[in-house]
C-alpha positions as CSV (number, residue, x, y, z in Angstrom):
1,X,121.4,119.4,112.5
2,X,122.3,117.0,115.4
3,X,119.0,118.6,117.6
4,X,116.6,117.2,114.4
5,X,118.6,113.6,113.8
6,X,118.1,113.9,118.1
7,X,114.6,115.0,118.5
8,X,113.4,112.3,115.4
9,X,115.1,109.3,117.0
10,X,112.9,109.9,120.2
11,X,109.8,110.2,118.7
12,X,110.3,106.8,116.7
13,X,110.9,105.4,120.3
14,X,108.0,106.9,121.5
15,X,105.7,106.1,118.8
16,X,106.9,102.6,118.4
17,X,106.3,101.5,122.0
18,X,102.0,102.6,121.0
19,X,102.1,100.5,118.1
20,X,101.5,96.6,118.2
21,X,105.2,94.4,117.9
22,X,103.4,93.0,115.1
23,X,102.9,95.9,112.2
24,X,105.6,95.9,110.3
25,X,106.5,99.2,111.4
26,X,107.6,97.5,114.4
27,X,109.7,95.3,113.5
28,X,110.9,98.2,111.5
29,X,112.0,100.3,113.6
30,X,113.2,97.0,116.0
31,X,116.0,96.7,112.8
32,X,117.0,100.2,113.2
33,X,116.2,100.2,110.1
34,X,116.7,103.9,108.0
35,X,114.1,106.4,108.2
36,X,112.7,106.0,104.8
37,X,112.6,102.8,104.9
38,X,110.4,102.7,108.7
39,X,108.0,105.5,106.5
40,X,107.3,103.1,103.6
41,X,106.1,100.6,106.0
42,X,104.7,102.9,108.1
43,X,102.3,104.5,105.4
44,X,101.7,100.1,104.4
45,X,100.6,100.6,108.5
46,X,98.3,103.3,108.2
47,X,100.4,105.6,110.3
48,X,100.4,107.9,107.4
49,X,101.0,111.5,109.8
50,X,104.7,109.2,111.7
51,X,106.1,108.3,107.5
52,X,105.6,112.3,106.5
53,X,106.9,113.4,109.7
54,X,110.4,111.0,108.8
55,X,110.5,112.0,105.6
56,X,110.1,115.5,106.0
57,X,113.3,115.3,108.8
58,X,114.9,113.4,106.3
59,X,115.2,116.4,104.0
60,X,115.5,119.1,106.7
61,X,118.7,116.9,107.5
62,X,119.8,117.0,103.4
63,X,119.4,120.6,103.1
64,X,121.4,121.6,106.2
65,X,123.8,119.4,105.2
66,X,124.3,120.8,101.5
């Protein structure tokens, strides 16, 4: 479980470095928003793959917790 969390956070960090500073997704990542909120902004900004990865990671973590 911890590995998936760290892997997802690393993916977010790498993604953040490649996107414009003024997009909603970047601002959300910079605020350290929850993954589902970042995913919402990512969809709005057209980063569908990122949104899907975040949603998948969140669901996997929730399944592992139960």
